[in-house]
N, C-alpha and C positions, 0 to 999 in steps of 0.2 A: 645277686644278672654277672654272670660272663664278659669275657675280653669282648667279645663281639657282638654283643647284645649294649654295654656300655660303647663303642665303636658304632655299630647303628644308632642307637639315642643321641649321638652324639652330632653324626650323618643328618639327621633330621632336624637338633636346631639350626642346622647354619644355613639351609636351605634359603631362608629367606637374605642369610644375610649376602648369598652367592647370588639369587637372582639381582639386589639391588648393586653391585657389584659387578656384576655383569651387564647391566645397565649404562653405568659409566665404563664400561670400556665399549661399549656400540658407539656410544655416544664419544667415545678418542678418536672409535677406529674408523668409524663412519661420518660424524658430525653432529651436528644442530641435534637433525631426525635422525637418528640412529639406523640406520637404512643403507643398504648395501645402493647404489646406479640401479635404475631398469638395467636388466639383461643383465645382471654380475651370475655367473651360474651358482647355480648348489652346489659344485663340486670347489668353489673359489671359496665359498664361506666356510664350505664344513673343514676344511684345509686350516683355516687358521684360526677356526674354535678349538683342531688337535689339537696344531701349536702355543696356543692360549692357554691350553686344559694342560698340555706336557710341562707348560712355563709352568704352570699357576701348580700342578704336583708334582715337580721337581723342587721350586722352592718354600712350598713345605714340610718335603721328606728330609731338606738341606739344613734350613731352620730348626726342625725338633731333633734332628740328631745332632747336630754342632750347640745346642744346649743342653743331651741327654751326657754328650761328652763332656758340658761341662763341669756338669752335677759330682763325672766321672773324676774329675779333675784336682776336684773338693775331697775325695772322698780317699788319694793318693795321700795328702795332705795331713787326713782327723787319722789315718787307717793304720794297724803294722799291719807284717805282711799275713796271707789269707794262711801260706804253710808251714813259719812256724813262728809267729806274734810276732820276728823281729820288728825292727824300725825299716821304714822304708828312705828310699832315696830319692826322692826328687826329679824325673828325667827332663826334657828338653821335649813334647809334641809331638809325635808323629804323625806326618798325612794317611790318612786311611778314603782311597776313595774305592768307591765303590758302583756298580749299574746297576739300574734296577732298571725296572719296565718304562720311564720316560728317561729315562738318560741318566746320567752318573752327580754324581753330589759327593761331596767328602766332606771330612771335618776333621778338627788335628784331634789321633788320639790319646789323651794322656797317661805314662806312664810313668812307674816310680820299678827300683831295684830295693831288693833287702839283700845290703850285704854279709848279712849271717849264714842265708842258706843261696847265696849266689841265682836267686829266682828274678824273672823278670816278671811285671804286675803288667796289666794294662785294664784298668778298673772302668774302660766305659764296654769291656766286652761282655762283663756285667747285666748290662741291661739293653743291651742293642742288641736284637733279631728278629732275623728274617719270617718271611711267612710261614716257613714251615714251625718257626718256634723252639728250636733250638741255635747260642749262638755265634756272632757271627766271630 
């Protein structure tokens, strides 16, 4: 099973959970009956849905890339230099912003430096990729 198939399967698995989540959101937004007032324009309902959807998407991506960057930070502590095999000197993480289709997300990108060959090492780059499949 390839990545696209796995992603489609995961999306299908969470649809019921998303439906229940949306029911809770509607109650929070519209009150006890979870319905907009009579006369609310469709465009207003749609706009609120788009804003909520964008927020959910940004938060999902933010948490995913932050977790992935954290795993990269662990590699900084555990691995040697990929270029020469020398020991890595851990450096403070740097903020890494990225503009997505739903807004900006950012994470703290771990980094290390090899004093032997003088190369910087950004382990999160190995695992974070854009939709084109190339590293960021």
